[in-house]
PyMOL CGO cylinders between C-alpha atoms (Angstrom):
from pymol import cmd
from pymol.cgo import CYLINDER

trace = [
    CYLINDER, -52.00, -47.01, 57.35, -51.00, -46.75, 60.98, 0.3, 1, 1, 1, 1, 1, 1,
    CYLINDER, -51.00, -46.75, 60.98, -52.24, -44.22, 63.42, 0.3, 1, 1, 1, 1, 1, 1,
    CYLINDER, -52.24, -44.22, 63.42, -48.86, -42.81, 64.35, 0.3, 1, 1, 1, 1, 1, 1,
    CYLINDER, -48.86, -42.81, 64.35, -47.87, -42.55, 60.19, 0.3, 1, 1, 1, 1, 1, 1,
    CYLINDER, -47.87, -42.55, 60.19, -51.19, -40.53, 59.94, 0.3, 1, 1, 1, 1, 1, 1,
    CYLINDER, -51.19, -40.53, 59.94, -50.62, -38.15, 63.09, 0.3, 1, 1, 1, 1, 1, 1,
    CYLINDER, -50.62, -38.15, 63.09, -46.71, -37.86, 61.22, 0.3, 1, 1, 1, 1, 1, 1,
    CYLINDER, -46.71, -37.86, 61.22, -48.07, -37.05, 57.97, 0.3, 1, 1, 1, 1, 1, 1,
    CYLINDER, -48.07, -37.05, 57.97, -50.48, -34.55, 59.44, 0.3, 1, 1, 1, 1, 1, 1,
    CYLINDER, -50.48, -34.55, 59.44, -47.97, -32.89, 61.50, 0.3, 1, 1, 1, 1, 1, 1,
    CYLINDER, -47.97, -32.89, 61.50, -45.89, -32.45, 57.93, 0.3, 1, 1, 1, 1, 1, 1,
    CYLINDER, -45.89, -32.45, 57.93, -48.84, -31.28, 56.08, 0.3, 1, 1, 1, 1, 1, 1,
    CYLINDER, -48.84, -31.28, 56.08, -49.63, -28.35, 58.46, 0.3, 1, 1, 1, 1, 1, 1,
    CYLINDER, -49.63, -28.35, 58.46, -46.13, -27.53, 58.52, 0.3, 1, 1, 1, 1, 1, 1,
    CYLINDER, -46.13, -27.53, 58.52, -45.57, -27.37, 55.05, 0.3, 1, 1, 1, 1, 1, 1,
    CYLINDER, -45.57, -27.37, 55.05, -48.89, -25.26, 54.61, 0.3, 1, 1, 1, 1, 1, 1,
    CYLINDER, -48.89, -25.26, 54.61, -47.47, -22.80, 57.16, 0.3, 1, 1, 1, 1, 1, 1,
    CYLINDER, -47.47, -22.80, 57.16, -43.95, -22.54, 55.61, 0.3, 1, 1, 1, 1, 1, 1,
    CYLINDER, -43.95, -22.54, 55.61, -45.23, -22.11, 51.94, 0.3, 1, 1, 1, 1, 1, 1,
    CYLINDER, -45.23, -22.11, 51.94, -48.14, -19.80, 53.04, 0.3, 1, 1, 1, 1, 1, 1,
    CYLINDER, -48.14, -19.80, 53.04, -45.46, -17.79, 55.10, 0.3, 1, 1, 1, 1, 1, 1,
    CYLINDER, -45.46, -17.79, 55.10, -42.93, -17.84, 51.92, 0.3, 1, 1, 1, 1, 1, 1,
    CYLINDER, -42.93, -17.84, 51.92, -45.70, -16.41, 49.85, 0.3, 1, 1, 1, 1, 1, 1,
    CYLINDER, -45.70, -16.41, 49.85, -46.85, -13.64, 52.31, 0.3, 1, 1, 1, 1, 1, 1,
    CYLINDER, -46.85, -13.64, 52.31, -42.84, -12.69, 52.35, 0.3, 1, 1, 1, 1, 1, 1,
    CYLINDER, -42.84, -12.69, 52.35, -42.59, -11.97, 48.97, 0.3, 1, 1, 1, 1, 1, 1,
    CYLINDER, -42.59, -11.97, 48.97, -45.49, -9.91, 48.70, 0.3, 1, 1, 1, 1, 1, 1,
    CYLINDER, -45.49, -9.91, 48.70, -44.51, -7.87, 51.80, 0.3, 1, 1, 1, 1, 1, 1,
    CYLINDER, -44.51, -7.87, 51.80, -41.00, -7.88, 50.24, 0.3, 1, 1, 1, 1, 1, 1,
    CYLINDER, -41.00, -7.88, 50.24, -42.71, -6.36, 47.08, 0.3, 1, 1, 1, 1, 1, 1,
    CYLINDER, -42.71, -6.36, 47.08, -44.71, -3.87, 48.99, 0.3, 1, 1, 1, 1, 1, 1,
    CYLINDER, -44.71, -3.87, 48.99, -41.56, -2.45, 51.05, 0.3, 1, 1, 1, 1, 1, 1,
    CYLINDER, -41.56, -2.45, 51.05, -38.99, -2.73, 48.20, 0.3, 1, 1, 1, 1, 1, 1,
    CYLINDER, -38.99, -2.73, 48.20, -40.82, -2.23, 45.08, 0.3, 1, 1, 1, 1, 1, 1,
    CYLINDER, -40.82, -2.23, 45.08, -44.05, -0.59, 45.26, 0.3, 1, 1, 1, 1, 1, 1,
    CYLINDER, -44.05, -0.59, 45.26, -42.82, 1.36, 48.55, 0.3, 1, 1, 1, 1, 1, 1,
    CYLINDER, -42.82, 1.36, 48.55, -45.06, 1.87, 51.59, 0.3, 1, 1, 1, 1, 1, 1,
    CYLINDER, -45.06, 1.87, 51.59, -46.09, 5.27, 50.09, 0.3, 1, 1, 1, 1, 1, 1,
    CYLINDER, -46.09, 5.27, 50.09, -47.07, 3.51, 46.94, 0.3, 1, 1, 1, 1, 1, 1,
    CYLINDER, -47.07, 3.51, 46.94, -49.20, 1.08, 48.73, 0.3, 1, 1, 1, 1, 1, 1,
    CYLINDER, -49.20, 1.08, 48.73, -50.46, 3.63, 50.76, 0.3, 1, 1, 1, 1, 1, 1,
    CYLINDER, -50.46, 3.63, 50.76, -51.59, 5.70, 47.75, 0.3, 1, 1, 1, 1, 1, 1,
    CYLINDER, -51.59, 5.70, 47.75, -52.87, 2.57, 46.32, 0.3, 1, 1, 1, 1, 1, 1,
    CYLINDER, -52.87, 2.57, 46.32, -55.09, 1.74, 49.14, 0.3, 1, 1, 1, 1, 1, 1,
    CYLINDER, -55.09, 1.74, 49.14, -56.53, 5.44, 49.17, 0.3, 1, 1, 1, 1, 1, 1,
    CYLINDER, -56.53, 5.44, 49.17, -57.51, 5.07, 45.56, 0.3, 1, 1, 1, 1, 1, 1,
    CYLINDER, -57.51, 5.07, 45.56, -59.14, 1.67, 46.54, 0.3, 1, 1, 1, 1, 1, 1,
    CYLINDER, -59.14, 1.67, 46.54, -61.27, 3.48, 49.35, 0.3, 1, 1, 1, 1, 1, 1,
    CYLINDER, -61.27, 3.48, 49.35, -59.64, 1.22, 51.97, 0.3, 1, 1, 1, 1, 1, 1,
    CYLINDER, -59.64, 1.22, 51.97, -60.47, 3.28, 55.24, 0.3, 1, 1, 1, 1, 1, 1,
    CYLINDER, -60.47, 3.28, 55.24, -57.34, 4.67, 57.26, 0.3, 1, 1, 1, 1, 1, 1,
    CYLINDER, -57.34, 4.67, 57.26, -55.10, 3.93, 54.44, 0.3, 1, 1, 1, 1, 1, 1,
    CYLINDER, -55.10, 3.93, 54.44, -52.04, 5.55, 56.03, 0.3, 1, 1, 1, 1, 1, 1,
    CYLINDER, -52.04, 5.55, 56.03, -52.34, 3.27, 58.94, 0.3, 1, 1, 1, 1, 1, 1,
    CYLINDER, -52.34, 3.27, 58.94, -53.34, 0.34, 56.77, 0.3, 1, 1, 1, 1, 1, 1,
    CYLINDER, -53.34, 0.34, 56.77, -50.94, 0.96, 53.80, 0.3, 1, 1, 1, 1, 1, 1,
    CYLINDER, -50.94, 0.96, 53.80, -47.50, 0.44, 56.32, 0.3, 1, 1, 1, 1, 1, 1,
    CYLINDER, -47.50, 0.44, 56.32, -49.42, -1.96, 58.68, 0.3, 1, 1, 1, 1, 1, 1,
    CYLINDER, -49.42, -1.96, 58.68, -50.10, -4.36, 55.81, 0.3, 1, 1, 1, 1, 1, 1,
    CYLINDER, -50.10, -4.36, 55.81, -46.76, -4.15, 54.04, 0.3, 1, 1, 1, 1, 1, 1,
    CYLINDER, -46.76, -4.15, 54.04, -45.11, -4.93, 57.21, 0.3, 1, 1, 1, 1, 1, 1,
    CYLINDER, -45.11, -4.93, 57.21, -47.61, -7.65, 58.25, 0.3, 1, 1, 1, 1, 1, 1,
    CYLINDER, -47.61, -7.65, 58.25, -46.87, -9.43, 54.99, 0.3, 1, 1, 1, 1, 1, 1,
    CYLINDER, -46.87, -9.43, 54.99, -43.04, -9.12, 55.46, 0.3, 1, 1, 1, 1, 1, 1,
    CYLINDER, -43.04, -9.12, 55.46, -42.43, -9.72, 59.09, 0.3, 1, 1, 1, 1, 1, 1,
    CYLINDER, -42.43, -9.72, 59.09, -45.58, -11.92, 59.66, 0.3, 1, 1, 1, 1, 1, 1,
    CYLINDER, -45.58, -11.92, 59.66, -44.62, -14.14, 56.85, 0.3, 1, 1, 1, 1, 1, 1,
    CYLINDER, -44.62, -14.14, 56.85, -41.47, -14.72, 58.42, 0.3, 1, 1, 1, 1, 1, 1,
    CYLINDER, -41.47, -14.72, 58.42, -43.09, -15.48, 61.86, 0.3, 1, 1, 1, 1, 1, 1,
    CYLINDER, -43.09, -15.48, 61.86, -45.45, -17.92, 59.90, 0.3, 1, 1, 1, 1, 1, 1,
    CYLINDER, -45.45, -17.92, 59.90, -42.48, -19.60, 58.41, 0.3, 1, 1, 1, 1, 1, 1,
    CYLINDER, -42.48, -19.60, 58.41, -40.79, -19.97, 61.77, 0.3, 1, 1, 1, 1, 1, 1,
    CYLINDER, -40.79, -19.97, 61.77, -44.23, -20.76, 63.77, 0.3, 1, 1, 1, 1, 1, 1,
    CYLINDER, -44.23, -20.76, 63.77, -43.63, -17.80, 66.05, 0.3, 1, 1, 1, 1, 1, 1,
    CYLINDER, -43.63, -17.80, 66.05, -47.12, -16.28, 67.48, 0.3, 1, 1, 1, 1, 1, 1,
    CYLINDER, -47.12, -16.28, 67.48, -48.89, -18.22, 64.48, 0.3, 1, 1, 1, 1, 1, 1,
    CYLINDER, -48.89, -18.22, 64.48, -52.59, -18.33, 65.40, 0.3, 1, 1, 1, 1, 1, 1,
    CYLINDER, -52.59, -18.33, 65.40, -52.77, -14.40, 66.12, 0.3, 1, 1, 1, 1, 1, 1,
    CYLINDER, -52.77, -14.40, 66.12, -50.39, -13.86, 62.82, 0.3, 1, 1, 1, 1, 1, 1,
    CYLINDER, -50.39, -13.86, 62.82, -52.64, -16.27, 60.69, 0.3, 1, 1, 1, 1, 1, 1,
    CYLINDER, -52.64, -16.27, 60.69, -56.07, -14.47, 61.94, 0.3, 1, 1, 1, 1, 1, 1,
    CYLINDER, -56.07, -14.47, 61.94, -54.06, -11.32, 60.91, 0.3, 1, 1, 1, 1, 1, 1,
    CYLINDER, -54.06, -11.32, 60.91, -53.71, -12.81, 57.44, 0.3, 1, 1, 1, 1, 1, 1,
    CYLINDER, -53.71, -12.81, 57.44, -57.47, -13.93, 57.30, 0.3, 1, 1, 1, 1, 1, 1,
    CYLINDER, -57.47, -13.93, 57.30, -58.49, -10.29, 57.72, 0.3, 1, 1, 1, 1, 1, 1,
    CYLINDER, -58.49, -10.29, 57.72, -55.68, -8.78, 55.32, 0.3, 1, 1, 1, 1, 1, 1,
    CYLINDER, -55.68, -8.78, 55.32, -57.11, -11.14, 52.86, 0.3, 1, 1, 1, 1, 1, 1,
    CYLINDER, -57.11, -11.14, 52.86, -60.70, -10.52, 53.38, 0.3, 1, 1, 1, 1, 1, 1,
    CYLINDER, -60.70, -10.52, 53.38, -59.68, -6.93, 52.73, 0.3, 1, 1, 1, 1, 1, 1,
    CYLINDER, -59.68, -6.93, 52.73, -57.97, -7.53, 49.72, 0.3, 1, 1, 1, 1, 1, 1,
    CYLINDER, -57.97, -7.53, 49.72, -60.78, -9.65, 48.48, 0.3, 1, 1, 1, 1, 1, 1,
    CYLINDER, -60.78, -9.65, 48.48, -63.16, -7.09, 49.33, 0.3, 1, 1, 1, 1, 1, 1,
    CYLINDER, -63.16, -7.09, 49.33, -61.19, -3.85, 48.12, 0.3, 1, 1, 1, 1, 1, 1,
    CYLINDER, -61.19, -3.85, 48.12, -59.46, -4.78, 45.32, 0.3, 1, 1, 1, 1, 1, 1,
    CYLINDER, -59.46, -4.78, 45.32, -59.84, -8.54, 43.65, 0.3, 1, 1, 1, 1, 1, 1,
    CYLINDER, -59.84, -8.54, 43.65, -63.64, -9.09, 43.94, 0.3, 1, 1, 1, 1, 1, 1,
    CYLINDER, -63.64, -9.09, 43.94, -64.71, -6.87, 41.06, 0.3, 1, 1, 1, 1, 1, 1,
    CYLINDER, -64.71, -6.87, 41.06, -62.12, -8.51, 38.76, 0.3, 1, 1, 1, 1, 1, 1,
    CYLINDER, -62.12, -8.51, 38.76, -63.46, -11.84, 38.73, 0.3, 1, 1, 1, 1, 1, 1,
    CYLINDER, -63.46, -11.84, 38.73, -62.30, -15.31, 39.76, 0.3, 1, 1, 1, 1, 1, 1,
    CYLINDER, -62.30, -15.31, 39.76, -58.83, -15.34, 37.53, 0.3, 1, 1, 1, 1, 1, 1,
    CYLINDER, -58.83, -15.34, 37.53, -55.68, -13.88, 38.92, 0.3, 1, 1, 1, 1, 1, 1,
    CYLINDER, -55.68, -13.88, 38.92, -54.64, -13.26, 35.57, 0.3, 1, 1, 1, 1, 1, 1,
    CYLINDER, -54.64, -13.26, 35.57, -57.35, -10.67, 35.36, 0.3, 1, 1, 1, 1, 1, 1,
    CYLINDER, -57.35, -10.67, 35.36, -56.73, -9.43, 38.77, 0.3, 1, 1, 1, 1, 1, 1,
    CYLINDER, -56.73, -9.43, 38.77, -59.04, -11.81, 40.47, 0.3, 1, 1, 1, 1, 1, 1,
    CYLINDER, -59.04, -11.81, 40.47, -59.66, -13.25, 43.53, 0.3, 1, 1, 1, 1, 1, 1,
    CYLINDER, -59.66, -13.25, 43.53, -58.51, -16.61, 43.49, 0.3, 1, 1, 1, 1, 1, 1,
    CYLINDER, -58.51, -16.61, 43.49, -55.14, -16.26, 44.87, 0.3, 1, 1, 1, 1, 1, 1,
    CYLINDER, -55.14, -16.26, 44.87, -56.56, -14.30, 47.70, 0.3, 1, 1, 1, 1, 1, 1,
    CYLINDER, -56.56, -14.30, 47.70, -59.04, -16.71, 48.48, 0.3, 1, 1, 1, 1, 1, 1,
    CYLINDER, -59.04, -16.71, 48.48, -56.37, -19.70, 48.87, 0.3, 1, 1, 1, 1, 1, 1,
    CYLINDER, -56.37, -19.70, 48.87, -54.08, -17.38, 50.67, 0.3, 1, 1, 1, 1, 1, 1,
    CYLINDER, -54.08, -17.38, 50.67, -57.15, -16.69, 53.36, 0.3, 1, 1, 1, 1, 1, 1,
    CYLINDER, -57.15, -16.69, 53.36, -58.36, -19.80, 53.23, 0.3, 1, 1, 1, 1, 1, 1,
    CYLINDER, -58.36, -19.80, 53.23, -54.46, -21.39, 54.22, 0.3, 1, 1, 1, 1, 1, 1,
    CYLINDER, -54.46, -21.39, 54.22, -54.37, -18.69, 56.94, 0.3, 1, 1, 1, 1, 1, 1,
    CYLINDER, -54.37, -18.69, 56.94, -57.96, -19.77, 58.17, 0.3, 1, 1, 1, 1, 1, 1,
    CYLINDER, -57.96, -19.77, 58.17, -56.68, -23.55, 58.41, 0.3, 1, 1, 1, 1, 1, 1,
    CYLINDER, -56.68, -23.55, 58.41, -53.49, -22.51, 60.07, 0.3, 1, 1, 1, 1, 1, 1,
    CYLINDER, -53.49, -22.51, 60.07, -55.31, -20.25, 62.89, 0.3, 1, 1, 1, 1, 1, 1,
    CYLINDER, -55.31, -20.25, 62.89, -57.65, -23.10, 63.67, 0.3, 1, 1, 1, 1, 1, 1,
    CYLINDER, -57.65, -23.10, 63.67, -55.26, -25.96, 63.64, 0.3, 1, 1, 1, 1, 1, 1,
    CYLINDER, -55.26, -25.96, 63.64, -52.16, -24.19, 65.14, 0.3, 1, 1, 1, 1, 1, 1,
    CYLINDER, -52.16, -24.19, 65.14, -48.50, -24.46, 63.86, 0.3, 1, 1, 1, 1, 1, 1,
    CYLINDER, -48.50, -24.46, 63.86, -47.75, -28.06, 64.27, 0.3, 1, 1, 1, 1, 1, 1,
    CYLINDER, -47.75, -28.06, 64.27, -45.14, -29.71, 66.36, 0.3, 1, 1, 1, 1, 1, 1,
    CYLINDER, -45.14, -29.71, 66.36, -42.19, -28.06, 64.09, 0.3, 1, 1, 1, 1, 1, 1,
    CYLINDER, -42.19, -28.06, 64.09, -42.86, -24.77, 65.22, 0.3, 1, 1, 1, 1, 1, 1,
    CYLINDER, -42.86, -24.77, 65.22, -40.90, -22.23, 67.58, 0.3, 1, 1, 1, 1, 1, 1,
    CYLINDER, -40.90, -22.23, 67.58, -44.67, -21.86, 69.29, 0.3, 1, 1, 1, 1, 1, 1,
    CYLINDER, -44.67, -21.86, 69.29, -44.74, -25.47, 70.11, 0.3, 1, 1, 1, 1, 1, 1,
    CYLINDER, -44.74, -25.47, 70.11, -41.33, -25.22, 71.47, 0.3, 1, 1, 1, 1, 1, 1,
    CYLINDER, -41.33, -25.22, 71.47, -41.97, -22.16, 73.67, 0.3, 1, 1, 1, 1, 1, 1,
    CYLINDER, -41.97, -22.16, 73.67, -45.90, -22.38, 74.28, 0.3, 1, 1, 1, 1, 1, 1,
    CYLINDER, -45.90, -22.38, 74.28, -46.75, -26.12, 73.80, 0.3, 1, 1, 1, 1, 1, 1,
    CYLINDER, -46.75, -26.12, 73.80, -46.84, -27.88, 77.49, 0.3, 1, 1, 1, 1, 1, 1,
    CYLINDER, -46.84, -27.88, 77.49, -50.38, -28.74, 77.98, 0.3, 1, 1, 1, 1, 1, 1,
    CYLINDER, -50.38, -28.74, 77.98, -50.46, -27.30, 81.30, 0.3, 1, 1, 1, 1, 1, 1,
    CYLINDER, -50.46, -27.30, 81.30, -49.38, -23.80, 80.14, 0.3, 1, 1, 1, 1, 1, 1,
    CYLINDER, -49.38, -23.80, 80.14, -51.72, -20.84, 79.97, 0.3, 1, 1, 1, 1, 1, 1,
    CYLINDER, -51.72, -20.84, 79.97, -50.78, -19.79, 76.97, 0.3, 1, 1, 1, 1, 1, 1,
    CYLINDER, -50.78, -19.79, 76.97, -50.68, -23.45, 74.91, 0.3, 1, 1, 1, 1, 1, 1,
    CYLINDER, -50.68, -23.45, 74.91, -53.68, -22.39, 72.86, 0.3, 1, 1, 1, 1, 1, 1,
    CYLINDER, -53.68, -22.39, 72.86, -50.75, -20.67, 71.11, 0.3, 1, 1, 1, 1, 1, 1,
    CYLINDER, -50.75, -20.67, 71.11, -49.42, -23.66, 70.11, 0.3, 1, 1, 1, 1, 1, 1,
]
cmd.load_cgo(trace, "trace")
């Protein structure tokens, strides 16, 4: 395999990971906002013992919805991905860890893979098929780290 083919496949891979992770976060954010309601999420966070549930209930609901959209587009990708790492760490610790590994029993396998995907995106960046790369991608730019 040529170097250019390998690089192109890497670009496609990070884009696919970013878009699919974003879609999943959008789906869960939409569920929190439209079905569970932000008030319901806040109440659930209170039951779980999440600190400052009145702050984190709405924040996580809208982070997942709007941040997922941003991830799909590749907008502020690294900061958003880091917020998702923290989101999934909180979900792991407060909600899923006591239920074991399997998601069917409320376990942590799904938050583990989503958190790991978010970490990979934060470390690698959005890839060339992103708004970030278009806006911040010049190497001489002081904010190129965002791309």
